[in-house]
Steps between C-alpha positions, in 0.01 A plus 500: 500500500469147371838383364554478126615152407779460243583194290852478361579305182869410501759493774831544320736793542231767459225310682723438801581871519129586479430273799788654694379855438141411589618369837760769577279793399166365621430790736591768247307328222190482719522874565552580132221276374247553778469126565738214587646289219518126568650221292228246425727256317795456265480287185821317410598222261663278761439472870827322585733795442644680801372856527652676803263751655193358325225334706452152344133512598445772242633293209287323241545355152135562409535856370154525342325398821704762688420793268128420490453457875225714650729633774759641252473867401821564301725276292870568441646317200881467476533161329558644152438340162176473306333194648384424761535868595237620251239246608566568868472877458178476300362246747575734789334792322186298429454462875552871569866505602727793425830392345858624532738351243868523409452293185649689205483196269125457540420871480709536185368190325134505604435811703161546336367181663589604853412866444168391351431273797571788740249716313240224475508403864554849641826435685840664524808382310826667601838399354768759582757225569477365144729774363817646654471346846471758775497801266158671517441517127170340402295691757614839361418386145169352611388782727725808525543550124156378395396859423802557277616370162806280544712530188792273575630251755871423476664280756740241634269235643729198533771506766689197371572648158579839646759342730660313209515806275627715786788257561582499129509881502684569827735201524544400137356155565373284215139386495571146621718614792248765606217246484697253711562768762130595501411136562751469784344804669145370456400767249460244221331160499682179410301521175516874422308480172196699613724788604780511243270433203266780606186295578471636855537860385252445216232377742551807715493728195161354402357576845639855495361564152153376596488741793662795325294487180173331608548240229522122500869405463631147551852370530471362146442857373833620635798504264783333691877467477722381784857585594676173410640654181639811672879492479786686660539664159145639527569634848822664381313656208249646744779644713647668194168681460486581874213253527423187699316184392179414689220251440204735461127444513338769287128569475393807307192653349544557127297797376319488171626704207256780585653532849221330692569234763328227309729309265621230737760396755848357467620254763846348482793365701859502375854603596571856398755775546391795711704814580679498834321829569162321500366416850470131411870478416592536867288201610761252621520134594165320546286810552199594290380840385215618281467837329140612433420790269148646522338786315430719805712347777816503292782257577490278807752238612444202730807322641574220743543129563315315227512146635566288807284350772477797735450776237234297318327413827495870585302568181266209578433636850430844358236352272364288783445809716329678209251220429443439871414868548254471213343196667464689829353803325272299273660646187708385204819622343539605136400258228728454198371658182603422144264753346767649271546177304808636323674256264847377591715600206751257344865561575566601140289815548686605814720807457844460651873555438784259426867474590667283232859374497635369168831331416579619147780497246725801552477649151358809341132506413386262772347774713309631198362149431387466859341845502314416179338198670376718785369758254318234297300404811444867587700466822692813597850464648578711805869416556771285341829395657767304312806325639757332273657163581739402220300376203179533698316782670215531740208730432279605789176661385227653715173579325228753549154364577332278245260208502647178629403328175707749298795467735481120492486499119803732495703262718401203282608688187833600658580135563471438127761756396823350367719741696318441829680208665268477797215679675671483837230652718154651480339664800217744547551839663242640741462790740607780268294766331667504156264457205 
């Protein structure tokens, strides 16, 4: 058959791996697709950089001309960011090109524009590599579970933060030392803000929520806390509860008061304690894992390498084969649907649990004062542990489930008590079934 011509936008770590795999697996890819795949060109910012293994004749700085060429059938976008990626993708779609993207930032901030363009121009848009690297996660949500009701998606979707928290848990490292080690190993960027402040995980949570709940969710809709405030004290507190601290992305359907699946969705990212018995607790180092709970399918877990050139390129090639097969067969893949239009609920309405550590005066009546504050906000206490230290004591309180607004108000009120010297730590607790 006539070869399918592929334009590649970006030739960094991921783009270089995509080129390598296209060359090394050319024969197999031809057999799987039903037609040869040929690189038509590679758009880069600068032509003067050395790129071993890359044919210089393929390189161009005119990305828009490349993606709109008549001899290009499929466009792969791995440059990231919002612009010029958005304009290039939409420009490619206008001229009938299918698109494969790994761009989590664009899909989280303005997915509706690119999804809308794919619908308008009747082309494929595949983006498995935008979340969790090589882990096949989006395709199951988009296709395998499309006949089911997904209730909850709970996962570790950032390898950098998982490595840091794992080192703090297993080796007793402080945050700064664990971050420095992650940078030395290449798990963290020189500027780790996007990872450690939760922006990367929030973008991925928005994409997962859109697919799981058929609702428009942007990165700005996601409640976000990073791990920079997690201390060795927090990690020790988790160990005392037989828990571990993980940065979790949580997307869940919130039923209405009459039990129907129609009230809204909650999407958030924050560090939380989870029991060591939970499958996510055993996810070590820079690995990712996502737990999906569906009405009929039950609980499913997806685990693997969530980042890196080769794993991400593997996901890109998988999407490339899918859209190429559609081209050969004259068909299209699934089109994103936001028919449900569920509202994204504010964090204050989210139901969760808290682990609170207080430094208090070691005198009679203090515990009663603290308990009264919880009762005033209608927050039920599950467990209390007290340890004396001379004139001071430490109270460790774990709550039952309550709205985050009530729990937050409780913590604020505790800080105003005369006998509470300091609210030493506040962390949410996830992964347990207590009410």
